[in-house]
N, C-alpha and C positions, 0 to 999 in steps of 0.2 A: 406417149402419149395418146391422146384421146380426142380426138375431133367426135361432134356430133350436133347437129341443127336439126331444127323443125321450120325453120324459115328460110326455103328457097328464094322468096324475095330478098332476105337482109344479106342472102351471100352475093346472089346478084349486083345487090348496092354497093356490097364490100369491093366486090370485082371491079366496077367503074369505075375506085379511088385508086387505079394503082399507080396513076401519072400524078397523083397528088402531094405533095409536100407531106411529110411525116410529123405528128403531135408527140408527144412522150407525155407520159402521166404516171410519175410517182406517188405511190399511197403509201401511208404511214401503217403501222401495225394496228396502232388502237383505234385509222380509222376503219379498217379491213373489221376489227372485233368488233365494231359497234353497228358498222352503217354500209356494211357490204354488198347487199340486195341495192339497196339505193344508189350509193355509186355505180353500180352496175347500169342499173336503170335510167339514173339522172343524168350523168359524168362519162361514163366509158361510151353508153350507145348513143347518145346526140353528138358526142366527139367523132364517132364512126361515121356517124349521117355526111360530117363536114371535112376528115382529115383522114389520111390512114394515123389510126391509133397504137399505138406502145403502151404497154403498162408493165412499168416494174412497181414490184412488191416488197414490203417486208415483211420479217417473220408477225403474226397475229399477237395481239393484246387485248383479249376479252375483257377484262376486270382494268387492273392497272400494268402501267408498264413493269414494275416493280415484279411483277405475276404471270408476265406475257412470257410467249411461247420461246424468247431468246434466252430470257435468265431462266429458265426452267433446265435449257440444255447445258448450260455454262453451270449450273447448281451442281447437276449431274457430272459432270466433266469432276469437279472439286471433290465432289462426294466420294468420287473412284480414287480421288486420291488418301480420302481418310478413312472411310468406308463402304468399300468397293460391295459390300453386300446389298447394300441399301438404294444404290444410287439410282434400280431403277422404277422409284415412284415418282420420281420425276416424268417419267416419260411415260409410265403410262396413265398420270393424270396429264399430261399433253394429249395424248392417244384417246380418252374420254371426252376431253373436253371438243376434238374436233371432232369425234363421230358425232357429238350430241348437236354440233352446229350444223352438219351435214343432216341428221334428224331431222330437223327444226326446218331448216332455210334450203333443202331441197326438193322440189316435188314433183319430179320426175322419176321413178323406180329404179329403170337402167340407170341414169345417170347419179344416182343417190350412190347403188350397190359400185358401181365403178368408183366413185368418189372415195368410198368407205375401203374398199379393199385397198386403195394407193394410200390412204393413209395407213392403215396396218403396215403396208409394204415399208412406207419410210419409217415410221417406229420401229419396226423389227430390225429395218438396218443399224440404227442409230444404236440399240442392244447390242448388235453383234460386234459392232464396232469399239463400244465398252468393253466389252468382253474381252474384247482381244486386246486391249490395251490393257486391262486388269491382271490378265495372263503372262503380259509381255513385263508388267510391273513398270511402264512409263507411258504417260498421259504428254505425249509432246504436241509443237503445235499444229502439225498436221493429223491428228488425232480431233484436236477442241476443233479446226474448222472444218472437218467432216460431218461430226458430230451439228458446229450450230449451222450449219450449210442446210441442214434437215428444215428447220424452220420456213426459210423462205419457199422451199420447195412444196410445204406443206400448206402454206397460204396461197400459191399460185395452183394448185391442184384445186382448191377450193373456189376461187375465183373463179376459174374457169370454168367448172362448174356450176355456176350460180350463171354465168354469160351463159353457156348452153340451154342450160334450164328457162331462159326468155327469147328464145331463139337463134340466140348468136352463135355464130363461128369462132372461134376461139381457139389457141393452141397452147399449150406449154411449153415453155422454154427454158434450159437449166442451162448455165452460163457457170455454176459452180466449178466447173470442170474442165476451166481452161487452163492450157498448158502454156502459159507465155514465163517465159522463166526473167528475174528479175537480176540484171548483167553488173545493175550499179545499184548504189540506197536511190529509194524510190523518189520519183521526183514530178510531181503532176506537174509542176512547169514545162517537162521534158515533152516537147510536142510530138516528138518520132514513139517516143514510148509509148504516151495517149494516142498517137496516130494505129500503132499495133493492135493494142487491148480494143479500142472502138470498133477496128475493121473486123477482128474477128467474134467480138459480141454484135456485131450488125449482120454477117454472114450468118450467124447461127438463126437470127431472128429472119432474115430473107427466104430462111429454108422452108418455114411453114405456114400456113394457110390460116386465112381469119386475122383475129386479131390477135398477136402473141403477146403470152403472159409472162414477164421476164421476171426470173429466181434476181432479187437484189444483192446477192449475195454471190460475188464473182471469184473465182481461186487463182493464184497466182504462183509460180513455182519462188522458194522451194515453199510446198503446203504450208497452209498457215501464215503466210507474209502477209495478206489481206486485213488480219486481225493484227498484227504486229505492229504495221506503219501507219493503219487508219485508225484500227478499233473500229467502236460504234459508230454509228449514222453512213456505213458504206454504201448503203441502197441509195442515196443523195446521189453517191460516188458514180456508183453505179448506172444511174438515171443520168447522170450528165455525159458518162460516154455511151451510154447509148444516144443519147441526141445526136453526141457529135457523129458516132460511125452514120448515123440514121442522116445528117443532115436536115434535121427538125429546123421546123421556123421557131417553135417552142417546146420548152419544158418546163408543163407544171408541174408545181409542190404543191399538194392536197394535204392540209391539215385541218384541227380541228378550231382554228380560230379564222378572222378575218383576213389576215396578212399582215404585214411588219410594223407594228406598232412605233410610236415614237419612245417610251418606252414601256415593259412589262404591264400589260393592264390588270394582272394583279394582284401590284404593289403600286400602281400609279393611276386609280379608278377616273381619272381623266383626260390618259393617255389618248393617243388619236390614232386615225389608221395613216399610212404613207402611203398614198397611192403611183407613187415613182421612186423609184431609186438607182442610181447604177453599182452598177456589179463592183469599184473600188468601194462604195460606200457600205454596201452587203458586206462585202470582206474584214470591212476595217469592225465592225458589227459583231462577223460572226468570230471574229482574232480575238475579241475580248468580251463574253461570254453568251451573247444570243445564239441561241440554237436553234432560229428557225432552219436553216442550209448547212451541210455540214461545210465545214471551210476551205476541203479538197474539190469538194464539188463547185464554189464558186473558183479557185482557182482556172478551174479547165474550163467552165463556163464564161469565163474572161478569158482566156488566153483562146477560147475557139469561136469567140463569138455568137456566144448563146443568148438569145432572150428566154429569159424566167417570168415565171408568177406563179406568187404564193396565194393560194387560194382556201375557200372553204367550205369544205365537203357539204355542207347543209346549207349549203347558200351556194348554190353551183350557178346561179347566173350574177352571182357579184363579180365585178373584176379582181379583186384580191388589191394586190400590189403588184404593179408591173417591173420588171429589175433589166434594166438594158446597158449598153455600151455608153458611152458617153459625159456629158459634163450637167451636173444638176441645175437645181431651179437657183442666179444666183441672188434673188430675192428671197431664200432660205437660209439664214443663219445657223442656229440650232438644228442640227436636223433629227438624232434622237438620241438616245440614254440607253445604256446597259453598264449590265455589274456582272464581274467576274471575280468572286473570289477576295476582296477586298482592292477591288480596281473597280473604277467608276470611268466611264469614259463617256465624253461628249463629241461626236464624229462633228465638224465644223465645216460648214460649204461656203468657199468664196466670200470670207468676210472681207467687204470691201471698205468699210470703217477704219481699220486698221492700220497701221502704218508699222515697217520698218519688217515685214514678214515679206520679203519678197517670193520665197519661194515654197513650193507643201514643206509645210513645220509639223513638228512636235513638241506641245508643251507639255509637262509633268510639274505638277506642284503635290507637296504632302500635306495632312494638318493632322491635330492630335499631337499625345502624349508617348512615350514613350513604349507605352504598354499597347499602346490602343492608335496604330498608326493610320491611316487610310492615304493610299495615291492616288490621285488623278490625272489620266491623259487624256491631251483633247488630240486629237484625230484632223486631218482634213485640210483642206487648204489653202491657206492665208495669205492673201494676197496686198498689198497697198494699193493705194488710188492712184491711176497716172493723173 
């Protein structure tokens, strides 16, 4: 851990906020890859002036997600199984990209040198892990988990350095080495299990000074269980667990778009922004194709009564979409459309004009010929007029 600051007034301000409630900010990899300095100045610093802020980071993607850090680490593991001699090229490219970013973005020589040292250490550790796996002839879940977790550590080191470079006190928090055993098939609706994970994560956070910058990868036992049971998008889940453990007033999901829309604006140009959703509605969207927030994170948020917002890193003053518990707008019939591999879903909210549906219902129908069928599923609460 390295903590350095040139702003004593900033430290005093942070110390005065110890009695304030927490806000958790989750940052995606492409956001960090393209806007890290702006995020530090325009999102984290203003937030830290109002609340106690905790930041959860994904691994960085500086070009596309396909060429991002996490994909490179997965490719290195795959390459080890087919041609062990060439896996290091993925790690070398990843290291070069992170060092170049440090040289470009960090002004303080001492902070930059410390960051580069940590980048090289993390990459050397990955090489060591993969070499050991190659020698043993097995790339198991534990090995893949250790390798993949390096991506979040690298992004956290990078963001800590940026925050220190602008005079803020920040600390690296590594939750990739938790030791919580799974006693049963994983269930994010199990409040006792969620409570244990959230408590252990929050204890690590509360042990550091300044703004905690937290790895979005957290490990469970047996090693590698997170990837097996959650898959990609685990940083959303980590952020929800952090917000639970810290009893945060809000979990902010920062993206490169304005919030949740009535449809994918890339495919539907006249899609409109939804200013408010309920957690149940967001759950429906994420279950049927929307990739705004991981469905396990929505489960935790709903069960723990968390307030979420989905906001744009390029427009930090815009409120985005607020997601809360409760009942949606009864005047709104069609809420949103989302598509997932031949399933198109319309989530319906409180259709007072439809009779015959007294309870929450799901209506499905299909069309097309036997070679090209499409299934529509209508989700929501359809209620008869009283």
